[in-house]
C-alpha positions in Angstrom: 30.2 146.9 61.9 31.8 145.5 65.0 32.5 142.0 66.1 29.9 140.2 68.2 31.3 138.3 71.1 29.6 135.3 72.9 27.4 136.1 75.9 29.7 137.7 78.5 27.4 138.6 81.4 24.0 138.7 82.8 21.6 141.2 84.3 21.3 140.7 88.0 19.0 143.7 88.7 17.1 146.6 87.0 16.0 149.8 88.6 14.2 153.1 87.9 13.4 156.3 89.7 10.8 158.8 88.3 12.3 161.6 90.4 15.8 163.0 90.5 16.7 161.2 93.7 20.1 159.5 94.0 19.1 155.9 94.3 16.7 153.9 92.1 14.2 151.3 93.1 14.7 147.8 91.8 11.9 146.3 89.7 11.2 142.9 88.1 11.8 144.5 84.7 12.4 147.8 82.9 11.5 148.9 79.4 14.1 150.9 77.4 12.9 153.2 74.7 15.0 153.8 71.6 16.7 157.2 71.7 15.2 158.0 75.1 16.3 155.7 77.9 14.5 153.9 80.6 10.7 154.4 80.5 9.6 156.2 83.6 13.1 157.3 84.7 13.9 160.9 85.4 17.0 160.7 83.2 15.0 159.5 80.1 15.0 161.9 77.2 16.7 162.8 73.9 18.4 165.8 75.4 20.3 165.9 78.7 18.3 165.3 81.9 21.0 165.3 84.6 20.4 168.5 86.5 24.0 169.8 86.3 24.1 169.1 82.6 20.8 170.8 82.0 22.1 174.0 83.7 25.1 174.0 81.3 23.3 173.2 78.0 19.7 171.9 78.1 19.8 171.2 74.3 22.8 168.9 74.4 22.1 165.3 73.4 21.6 162.9 76.3 24.5 160.5 76.4 23.5 159.4 79.9 20.1 157.6 79.1 21.1 154.4 80.9 23.5 153.9 83.8 25.1 150.4 84.2 27.3 149.1 87.0 29.0 145.8 87.4 28.0 144.0 90.6 31.7 143.1 91.1 32.2 146.7 92.2 29.7 146.1 95.0 31.7 143.1 96.2 34.9 145.2 96.1 33.1 148.0 98.1 31.7 145.6 100.6 35.2 144.4 101.4 35.9 148.1 102.3 32.9 148.5 104.5 30.4 149.9 102.0 27.2 147.8 101.7 25.5 148.8 98.5 22.3 147.3 97.1 21.5 147.2 93.4 20.1 150.6 92.3 21.8 152.2 95.3 24.3 154.2 93.3 21.6 155.3 90.8 22.2 152.6 88.2 19.4 151.3 86.0 21.1 148.0 85.2 23.4 145.9 87.5 25.4 143.3 85.7 27.6 140.3 86.6 30.4 138.7 84.6 31.2 141.6 82.3 33.9 144.2 82.8 32.0 147.2 81.6 34.8 149.6 82.2 37.2 147.8 79.8 35.0 148.3 76.7 35.6 151.1 74.2 33.1 153.8 73.4 30.5 152.6 70.9 30.4 149.1 72.3 26.9 147.7 71.9 25.3 145.6 74.6 22.5 143.4 73.4 20.4 142.6 76.4 17.7 139.9 76.5 15.9 139.4 73.2 15.5 143.0 71.9 17.3 145.8 73.8 20.6 147.3 72.5 22.5 149.9 74.5 25.5 151.7 73.1 28.2 152.7 75.6 28.9 156.4 75.5 31.2 157.0 78.4 32.0 156.7 82.1 30.0 158.0 85.0 32.0 160.7 86.6 31.7 160.2 90.4 30.3 163.2 92.2 29.7 164.4 95.8 26.3 162.7 95.8 28.1 159.5 96.4 29.5 160.9 99.7 26.0 162.1 100.7 24.8 158.5 100.1 27.7 156.8 102.0 30.5 159.0 103.5 33.8 158.2 101.8 32.2 156.4 98.8 33.4 158.9 96.2 37.1 158.2 97.0 36.3 154.4 97.1 35.2 154.4 93.5 38.3 156.2 92.3 41.7 154.6 91.8 45.0 155.2 90.1 46.6 153.1 87.4 50.3 152.4 87.6 50.9 155.1 85.1 49.0 157.6 87.3 45.9 158.0 85.3 42.6 158.3 87.2 40.3 155.2 87.1 36.6 155.9 87.6 34.7 152.8 88.7 31.2 154.2 89.3 29.8 152.6 86.1 29.2 153.4 82.5 26.6 155.4 80.6 24.8 154.5 77.4 22.1 155.3 74.9 19.3 153.1 73.8 19.8 152.0 70.2 16.9 149.5 70.2 14.1 149.4 72.7 12.9 146.4 74.6 12.2 144.9 78.0 15.1 144.0 80.3 14.6 141.5 83.2 16.8 140.0 85.8 18.7 137.0 84.3 18.9 138.4 80.8 22.1 137.5 78.9 24.3 140.3 77.8 26.1 140.0 74.4 28.9 142.4 73.5 29.6 143.8 70.0 32.7 145.8 69.8 32.9 148.8 67.5 35.3 148.9 64.5 38.9 149.8 65.4 40.6 152.0 66.2 38.9 152.0 69.6 38.2 155.2 71.5 38.3 154.5 75.3 35.6 155.6 77.6 35.8 159.1 79.0 33.4 160.8 81.5 30.1 162.0 80.0 
């Protein structure tokens, strides 16, 4: 069992898209379903739903049930000329006050009163970002001083416990047991 931290962030927007379009429409609330993802979202399901992943292996477990992005990325992108609204990059949950990218795989985010999402990996930026806003893919990639690639397009997770998530919900973090395994693209 991991160590629960005090509330570290809040939900500032939630979004869903029933089709495989790039962006998602914000809603007052979303419902997450244990082992499936966001109710009514094209990416919900126990097995992979992302079209490129389905072509490779349609029976593979869906580690991309929920996509989360920290709103601080939008502020960084705005300073570079990219105006992005919540849901614009295809995320289901937009957060504030929590550095999603710094948490290890297996971190659990308790959101609101019931929902628990376990982080499975990083979103790997793809060319759809450039179709949405030319140059956006390069803007969400960076290099660490040691040369390793930093992917800033959000994190992916699976729903461990279902519930309703609304704007303003607190996010509590529970870290997994050590040794930590850092997030890799899924």
